[in-house]
C-alpha positions in Angstrom: -5.6 -42.0 -68.7 -5.9 -42.2 -72.5 -2.6 -43.8 -72.5 -3.6 -46.8 -70.3 -3.7 -50.2 -72.0 -7.0 -50.8 -73.5 -8.3 -54.5 -73.1 -7.9 -56.3 -76.7 -11.5 -57.4 -76.0 -12.8 -54.1 -76.8 -10.5 -53.0 -79.8 -10.9 -56.7 -81.6 -14.7 -56.4 -81.1 -14.7 -53.2 -83.1 -12.6 -55.0 -85.8 -14.0 -58.5 -86.0 -17.7 -57.9 -84.4 -16.9 -60.8 -82.0 -14.1 -62.8 -79.9 -14.2 -66.2 -77.9 -12.4 -66.3 -74.6 -10.2 -69.5 -73.8 -11.2 -70.4 -70.5 -8.0 -71.4 -68.4 -5.6 -69.4 -70.1 -3.1 -67.3 -67.9 -0.7 -64.5 -68.6 2.3 -64.2 -66.4 2.3 -60.3 -66.7 0.9 -57.3 -68.7 3.7 -57.7 -71.4 2.8 -61.6 -72.2 -1.2 -60.4 -72.4 -0.4 -58.0 -74.8 2.2 -60.1 -76.7 -0.8 -62.7 -77.0 -3.2 -60.4 -78.2 -5.5 -60.6 -75.2 -4.5 -56.9 -74.3 -3.6 -54.2 -76.7 -0.9 -51.4 -75.4 -2.0 -47.8 -76.3 1.1 -45.2 -77.4 3.1 -44.2 -75.9 3.0 -47.5 -74.1 2.9 -50.2 -76.4 3.7 -52.9 -74.2 0.6 -51.8 -71.9 0.7 -50.3 -68.5 -0.2 -52.3 -65.0 1.3 -50.4 -62.3 -0.6 -52.3 -59.7 0.0 -55.8 -61.2 -3.5 -56.7 -61.9 -2.2 -58.8 -64.7 0.2 -60.7 -62.9 -1.1 -64.4 -63.4 -4.6 -63.3 -64.7 -6.8 -65.7 -66.3 -8.4 -64.8 -69.5 -11.8 -65.0 -68.1 -10.8 -62.3 -65.3 -9.4 -60.2 -68.1 -12.7 -60.3 -69.9 -14.5 -59.5 -66.8 -12.0 -56.3 -66.0 -12.9 -55.0 -69.4 -16.8 -55.2 -68.9 -16.3 -53.6 -65.2 -14.1 -50.7 -66.6 -16.4 -49.9 -69.7 -19.7 -50.2 -67.3 -18.0 -47.8 -64.7 -16.7 -45.5 -67.5 -20.0 -45.2 -68.8 -21.9 -44.5 -65.6 -19.0 -41.9 -64.7 -19.8 -40.0 -67.9 -23.3 -39.6 -66.9 -22.5 -38.9 -63.5 -20.0 -36.1 -64.3 -22.7 -34.3 -66.9 -25.4 -34.7 -64.3 -23.4 -33.4 -61.5 -22.5 -29.8 -63.6 -26.1 -29.7 -64.9 -27.7 -30.4 -61.8 -26.0 -27.3 -60.0 -26.4 -25.1 -62.9 -30.2 -25.3 -63.1 -31.0 -25.5 -59.2 -34.0 -23.2 -58.6 -34.9 -22.9 -62.0 -35.7 -26.5 -62.9 -39.5 -27.9 -63.5 -38.3 -30.8 -61.3 -39.1 -31.1 -57.7 -40.7 -27.6 -57.6 -37.4 -26.2 -58.0 -36.5 -27.1 -54.7 -33.1 -29.0 -55.0 -30.4 -26.3 -54.2 -26.6 -26.1 -53.1 -23.8 -28.5 -53.9 -24.4 -31.7 -55.8 -23.3 -33.7 -53.0 -26.2 -32.8 -50.9 -28.6 -33.3 -53.8 -29.6 -37.0 -52.9 -31.1 -36.0 -49.6 -33.5 -33.4 -51.1 -34.9 -35.6 -53.8 -38.3 -37.3 -52.7 -38.0 -41.0 -52.0 -40.4 -41.6 -54.6 -37.9 -40.7 -57.4 -35.4 -43.1 -55.9 -37.7 -45.9 -55.7 -38.6 -45.5 -59.4 -35.2 -45.1 -60.4 -34.0 -48.1 -58.3 -37.0 -50.4 -60.2 -35.5 -48.9 -63.5 -31.8 -50.1 -62.8 -33.0 -53.3 -61.4 -34.9 -54.0 -64.7 -31.6 -53.1 -66.9 -29.2 -54.8 -64.7 -31.5 -58.1 -64.7 -31.6 -57.9 -68.8 -27.7 -57.3 -68.7 -27.2 -60.2 -66.6 -29.1 -62.4 -68.8 -27.6 -61.0 -71.8 -24.1 -61.1 -70.7 -23.2 -63.4 -67.7 -23.3 -67.1 -67.2 -25.9 -68.8 -65.0 -25.1 -67.5 -61.5 -26.8 -70.7 -59.8 -23.9 -72.9 -61.1 -21.0 -72.5 -58.4 -18.5 -73.0 -61.2 -19.7 -70.1 -63.5 -20.3 -67.7 -60.7 -19.2 -64.1 -61.9 -18.1 -65.5 -65.2 -19.3 -63.9 -68.5 -20.3 -65.8 -71.3 -17.2 -66.9 -73.5 -18.5 -65.2 -76.7 -19.7 -62.3 -75.2 -17.9 -58.8 -76.0 -17.5 -56.6 -73.3 -19.8 -53.5 -73.4 -21.7 -54.8 -76.3 -25.0 -55.2 -75.7 -26.5 -54.6 -79.3 -28.3 -51.4 -77.8 -28.3 -48.6 -80.3 -31.5 -47.2 -80.6 -30.6 -44.1 -82.4 -28.8 -46.5 -85.3 -25.4 -44.6 -84.7 -23.6 -47.4 -85.8 -25.8 -48.5 -88.9 -23.8 -48.3 -92.1 -20.4 -47.6 -90.4 -17.1 -49.5 -91.2 -15.1 -51.4 -88.7 -12.7 -48.7 -88.5 -15.1 -46.2 -87.5 -16.1 -48.5 -84.7 -13.0 -49.0 -83.6 -12.5 -45.5 -83.2 -15.6 -44.9 -81.3 -14.9 -47.6 -78.9 -11.5 -46.4 -78.2 -12.8 -42.8 -77.6 -15.5 -44.2 -75.2 -13.1 -46.0 -73.0 -10.8 -43.4 -73.0 -13.3 -40.5 -72.1 -14.9 -43.2 -69.4 -11.4 -43.2 -67.7 -11.1 -39.2 -67.7 -14.6 -39.3 -66.3 -13.9 -42.0 -63.5 -11.2 -39.5 -62.4 -13.4 -36.5 -63.1 -16.3 -37.4 -60.9 -14.1 -38.6 -58.3 -12.1 -35.2 -58.1 -15.8 -33.3 -58.1 -17.1 -34.9 -55.3 -13.9 -34.6 -53.2 -13.8 -31.0 -53.9 -17.2 -30.4 -52.6 -16.7 -32.3 -49.7 -13.6 -30.1 -48.8 -15.2 -26.6 -49.1 -18.9 -27.3 -49.2 -19.5 -25.1 -52.3 -21.1 -25.6 -55.6 -18.2 -26.5 -58.4 -18.5 -23.2 -60.2 -19.7 -20.7 -57.4 -18.5 -17.8 -59.5 -21.0 -18.4 -62.0 -23.8 -16.4 -60.2 -21.2 -13.8 -59.0 -20.1 -13.0 -62.4 -23.6 -12.7 -64.0 -24.0 -9.1 -63.1 -27.9 -9.3 -63.7 -28.4 -11.7 -60.7 -28.8 -9.1 -57.9 -28.0 -10.6 -54.1 -25.7 -13.3 -55.7 -22.7 -12.1 -53.6 -24.8 -12.3 -50.4 -26.1 -15.7 -51.4 -22.6 -17.0 -51.7 -21.6 -15.5 -48.4 -24.6 -17.3 -46.5 -23.6 -20.7 -48.4 -20.2 -20.1 -46.8 -21.6 -19.7 -43.2 -22.4 -23.8 -43.1 -18.9 -24.9 -44.9 -16.8 -27.4 -43.2 -13.8 -25.0 -43.7 -15.0 -21.4 -43.4 -11.7 -20.1 -44.0 -11.3 -21.4 -47.2 -14.8 -20.8 -48.1 -14.3 -17.1 -47.3 -11.2 -17.0 -49.4 -13.2 -18.3 -52.3 -15.9 -15.6 -51.6 -13.4 -12.9 -51.5 -12.0 -14.0 -54.6 -15.1 -14.1 -56.5 -16.0 -10.4 -55.0 -12.8 -9.1 -56.5 -13.7 -10.9 -59.9 -17.1 -9.4 -60.0 -15.9 -5.9 -58.9 -13.3 -6.2 -61.7 -16.0 -7.3 -64.3 -18.2 -4.5 -63.1 -15.3 -2.0 -63.9 -15.1 -3.3 -67.4 -18.8 -2.7 -68.0 
């Protein structure tokens, strides 16, 4: 994913600090967009990659929106992937929700009290309302619906409470923004794979953790019990047997 072309509105922002979108400007394909400077190719694809033809006849304003959407989803996916793993590793021991949230992360949503989701929803609404005011044009004007402000740099909300970018030069900022967008792309694929994996076998992503920690008595029995309600008990049983063999092997090495 790190080799897919990055929108130049991101790369240029790191160098110049701000850009100006030209409404009405269109590009025949990804190569023309790269040549004009609207899109920057990443090695080993200097001319960009657009397998699905998203940039065929694209308008500059739409390209700007694509950039913002990609960065936003990448940021959310990085948080989601981290939360997916952390939530499963602290289940049963966290101070949150009386430590009652257990099992695969795909089932955590239903176990969390509704009050939490209400407060989270209100927080998200507040953040999104602020984001709309900062980056988007007036949505009540039909001609400006779904359009970003022409002087807005995708992903740049001037939000840096820890002052991580203070005193840094343009080269450092450019490098960090490129790392963010590339890691965001990887995270979007990763969280999709995590959810799919748990939907397939109904197990935690790292079920062997409890098995291999020999200090936790009853871990094998707990894993076997968890398999009983899995969509595919045969596949789950194989995973259990593999974990059991690993545990025996680890015990022999002690």
